[in-house]
N, C-alpha and C positions, 0 to 999 in steps of 0.2 A: 490521534490520541487525546485524551484530556488533558487539563491542566495539570492533574496529579501524575501523569505519566511522565512528567519533567522532561518534554521535548527539546525546550531551552538548552537544559542542562546536558541532554543526550549529544546534541549537535555541537555545544561548545566543547564537550570532551574529545568526540569524534575530531574535530577541527586541530584541536591541540596535540591528538595523538599522532594524526598523519604528519603534521610537522616536526613533531618530537622523532618519529621513527626514522624520516628519512636524514636529519641531523646524526642521530645516534649510530646510523650505518655507516654515514661517512666518515664519522671519527672512528669507527672500527677499522675501515679500509685504511685509513691513516696511520692509526696507533696500533693494532692487533690486539685491541683490548677485548677480552672474551666478557667481562662485566657491561661493555659497551654493545657486543654483538647479543647477548641475552636481553639487555635493554630494549635493543632496537626491536627483537622479536615480541617482547612485551608489549611494546608499544604498538607494533602491528597487530597483535591478537587482541589488545583492547579497541582499536578501531574497528576490527571486525565484529568484536561483541558490541559495540555502539550501533553498528549497520544491522546486527540481528534483533537488536530492541528497537530500532526504527521500523524495521519489517514486520516485527510481532505487533506492534501498535497500530500497523497499517491493516494487516490481515485480521486482526481483531474486529475491525469496524464492520466487517461484511454482514450482511444481512441473515437472518435466518433463514434454514431452507426446511423443508420437510425431513430431509435426513439428520438435521441439526438444529431441530426446534428452538432449542435454548441459545442459540446463537453460537460466536466463536470467541466470546471474550476471553475465555481461559486459555486463549493462543499466546497471550503475553506472557502467562507463566510457562508456557512451555519453551519459548524462545528464551526467557531469562535463565531456563533450568541447561539451556544448551550452551549460552554463556559461562556457566561454571566448569562445563564440561571443555569448553576451548581453554578457558583460563588454566584450567587443571593440566589439559595434555600439551597443548603448544606452548602455554607460557611457563608454567611450573616446572614440567618436566624435561622440557628443552634446556631449562637454566641449569637444572641439576646436572645434566649430562656435560653441558660445557664447562660447568665449574670443576665437576671430576677430571675432565679432559684439561683443563688448566692446570690443575695441581699435579697430575700425572705427568705432563708433558710441557712445563714451564718455558716460556721463553719473554725475553725482553720487551718491555714496553717502548714503542717509538713515537716520537712526535705528541708526547705526553698533554702538550695544551691543546690538541684535538677534545678529547676524550674531558678534559677537566672545564673548558670552554663549553662544550655542547650538555654537559651535567648541570654545569650554573643555568644556562638559557633554559634548559627542559626544565628544572625546579621553577623558575620563574613561571614559565607557560603554564605548568600544571598547578601551580597555586593559583591562578586566575580561574583555570577550569574547576576546580577544588571550590573555589570561592563562588562559582555559578551555582555548583551542586549544592550548595549549604544554603543560599538564598532560596533557591526553588524549594528543598526540603522545609525549611522554616516557614513557609506561605502553608504548607499542608500537614506537619506534624503537631500542630497545637502545643499542649503544654506535656507532650511526653519526652523522656528522655532519649538519646541520640540511640542508646541499646533497644529501647522500647520500639521507637520507630523502624530500626531494621528489623527486629523481630516479628513485629504486628502489623507492618504495612501491609495492605490488601494489593498496592500497586507495586509491581516490584523494581519498576525502572530507576526510580532515585536511590534506594538503598542499593541497588548494582553499581550504579554509576558513583556514588559515595565511598563504597567500598573498593572501586577499581583505582579511583581518583586517591583514596587514601593509600592503597597498596602500591600506588605508582610513585608518589611523594616520597615512602619509607623507602621502596627499592632504587630510587635516585640517589638518596642519601647512603644505603650501602654502596651503592656502585660507586659512590665518589667516595667513600672511606676505603673501600678496597683500592682503587687506583692510588689515592692519597699514600695509604701504606705502601702500595707496590714501588711509588717513586721515593717516599721516605728511606725505604729499608734496601731498596735495590733488588728485594725477590717479590719476583712477577705471582708467586704463589698466593699473596694475599689479596691478587684480583681475581684468581679462582676463588678464594674463599666468600668474596664477597658476591660472587655469583652464584655459589651455592646458598648463601643467605638470602639472595632474590628467590630461588627457585623454591625455598623451604615457604617465604611469605606468601609467594603466589599460590601455593597449595593450601596452605589454610585458608587465605581468603576464598579460594574457590569450595571448599569443603563446607565453608559457614553458608555461603550461596547456594549450593548444592541441598543443603538440610532446610535452607528457608523456602526456597520454591519448590521442595518437594511436598512441605507442607500444603503449601498453596496449590500445588497440581492434585493432591489428595482431596482439596475442598475443605475450607476453612468456613466455621460458622460465622456469623455477624458477631461483631465486639459486643461486651456487656452493655454498653450505654444506647446502643443501636436497639439492642433485643428489649433493653426496657423501654425505650419510646414506642416499639411494635405493638408491646402488649398494652401498656398504656392506652395508645391510641386505637386498640382493636374494641376495648371495652368503652359502652357508653352508660352502663349502670340500668339502664332501661331494658332493651331487648336483650343486648349482649352483657351477661353478668360477669364473666371472669374469661381467661384463656386456660384451658384444661391442660393442653401441652402445645409446643411449638418446637418446629424445625426451621433453620435457617441454612443457606449456601450460597456463598459467593459462586456466580457462575461468572463472573469478571472482576475486576478491582471496581467498577463503578454500576455493578447490576446483581441484585440479591433477590434470591427466591425465598418467599415465605410460606411455609404450611404449618397450619395451625388448628385445632381442634377448638371451638369456642363454645359456651355454653349459654344457651337461650332458654327462656322460661317456657314450661311446659304447656302453657295455655295460647302460647303464640299461633298464629294462622301461618300458614307457607308464605302468603304475600308479605307479612310483616318480617318473617325471616330473612326473606331475599332481599328486602328493603334494607334491615340492619347489616348483612352482609356487604351491600354494594356501598353502605355509608362506612363501613369499617374499614373497606377497601380504600376507600378516598381518603380516610383519616391517616390511614398507615402510610400512604406514598405523600402525603403532605408531612407527616412527622418525619418519616425518610425517604427521601426521594429516589435512591436507588434501590429500593424496593419495588422492583419492575412487574415480578412475577410473584402471583399471591392466590393461593388456593386455602380456604377457608372452609371448614367441614363442622356445620351446627350439632351440636349434640345435647342431652340433658344431664345436668350433673347431679352426680349419686354423692351424697354424705355416706352412704353404706361403704362404696367403692373407695371413695378419699381416705376411710379410716383404715383400708388395707395397706396403705403405705404409697409412698411418692413413686411417679414414674421412674424407672431410673435411667431414662433416656432423655428426661427433660431439658429443656435449655438452659446452658448455665449462665444464661444473661438474666434469668427471673427466677421465682421462686418455682420448686418441682411442683406440679399439679399432677393427680393421676387421672388416667384416662377411665372413663365409665364403661360399662361393657355394653351400651345401647348403640 
């Protein structure tokens, strides 16, 4: 997995969640807290999720085959989508069930110091994991806000780990609040309410992840800045005079397909056009290194066709140009 895949953040989260899951389950055994049971399942599900992300990153590195000529880069999107399903089903739905059962059949918490101590320990460990995810994300998000980074990142691993860690921290605070209220009031229903809140939180995060990874699975184009760089690099002002229209598609987080129709001069020879296409491909790869699969089709630009209006499918990253009929 590449640096933008955030392997360091994934491993840090995996180690933290495994340790926290064991501690939470021990606290549940001694105290009977449903919040602790829900949180232990949450941490166990998160550990499985990080395992899925690492597996997806490994499988995405496989070489292209005749059956899959564009490689396996999009497997990272598939495994990220599986994470959202696991988080929803195993984490969120289980927490809702446990919260409902605790409210319907409350029982007194025993050995309260176990859940409180474990929750404080878990918050400290989770903060270190979250800090690692933030540092790794800051290295690649540039000037984008956190919302833009989560919504528009082409590498799914870091947004997934960020949201998981954030959800884990908020969930721990909710669990601590539920246990604290149950101890303060003597009513263990509060423990069940805290568990329900954890379930709702996990389901919301799972839905956000599902929506974002679904978009990546369907296939996203290059960002506006990358599209502008590609169009600028394609044109040399001599043989290639403009980009008539262009399509881009992410085959994976670090692999971009570019297909464009370029305008050449009507009096250019076939040899000159072929050389110009080779040069344009070289310039595009230099300007946008992730543009690894490039198809350029030469054509003659027609002012008559241009007057008919813009191409409705023109690339959003640059000016809409009509396709000629030649």
